[in-house]
N, C-alpha and C positions, 0 to 999 in steps of 0.2 A: 418419377423421373431420374434418372440419374444425376440430372445437373441441379436438380431442386436444392434449396437450401435447408439445411438441416437445423436451422435457429428455430424455426417454431416448433419442432419436436422437442428439443432442449427445455425450452421454455413450457410448455404442457407437461413433460413429465417433473420439471422442476431438478434438472441436473444441470451441472455446471460444464461447461465445454474444458478441454484440457488447460488449455492456455489461462483461462478464468481463474480453474484453480491452482493455476501457479501465480496467479497475482494475488489470490486473497491470502496464501502462504506469506509472500512477500510481505502484504499490508498487514497481517497477524505478527509478523516477526517484527514488524516496525512498531506495531501498536506496543506488543510486550517489552520492547527496548525503552519507547517512551514513560512506561508503567512499572519500570524496573523488574519485571517477571521474568527476564533471561537469567541463565547461569551464569556466572562470573567468567566462564569461558568465552563465552559470546559477547560480552561487551566491548573488546575492543575492535569488534568487526567495522561500528559505526562509528562515525567522528562528528562531533556537535560544531555547528559554526560558529564563527566568533563572535556574528553579529545577530545574537539572541536578546538583544534589547527590546522591550514590549514598545511598542506604539504608542501613539496617542489615543487610538481608538483600541479600546479592548475587544471590541467584536471582531477583529480581524487579526487572521493567523499569520503568523511570518513562514511566508514559505521556504524561507531559508534557513528553516531551523536545523537541518543537516547539512554538513560538508560532501559534497561529491567530489571525491579524490579524480585527477586526471588519468586517462586511460588512452590507451591506442588501438588496441584490439578489439574487435565482436566479442570476443571470447570473455576477454578480460570484463566487458560491459554487462555482460550475464550476471555476475558475481553479487550476492546479497549487500556488498559495501557500495556499490553503485547503483544497481538498479531497485534496492528498497528507498533510498533517499528520492530517486526519481517518482516512484509509485507513489509516495506518502505526499509528495508536492501535486499530485494529480488529483488526489483526493479532495472533497469538497470542505469548507471550515467546519461544517457539523461533525464529522467524523473526528477531527481531531478532539474535539470534546466530550466525544463520549469516554464513560470511566468504567465499563462493564466490558468484558472482551467477549461475551454472548451478545450483547446487544451490539458492538462492534462488527462482528460478523455478521449478524442478520443485516446490519445495515449496507453493509459490503457486498452480500449477495443480493439486496434488492437492487442496489445498484446496477450490479452486473447482467441481472437478468431487464431490467429496464432497458438495455440497449440492445435486447435481441429484437 
């Protein structure tokens, strides 16, 4: 039927939707930034937060690790400088503790397929 949801088909074929590909790309960019895997020209795009002091519980990740600049327009909100830290905050704590880019990518894909 033309009103039927396409989510089961994407899950069955193991294909990400277009918006999920965008989220995965932003997440990978932030992961590469955190692990210093980006070229020098990209390192000025993200701003670290001032309150990156470790909390008393080492298992908790500080969600304000990156600063989100103020913005007025919806076009500016889609910029990696703003969207990247917001997506990073939405990831579970386990994702920030992964060390391999392939493991991180696999974990993010599994999260995206679980919401279908």
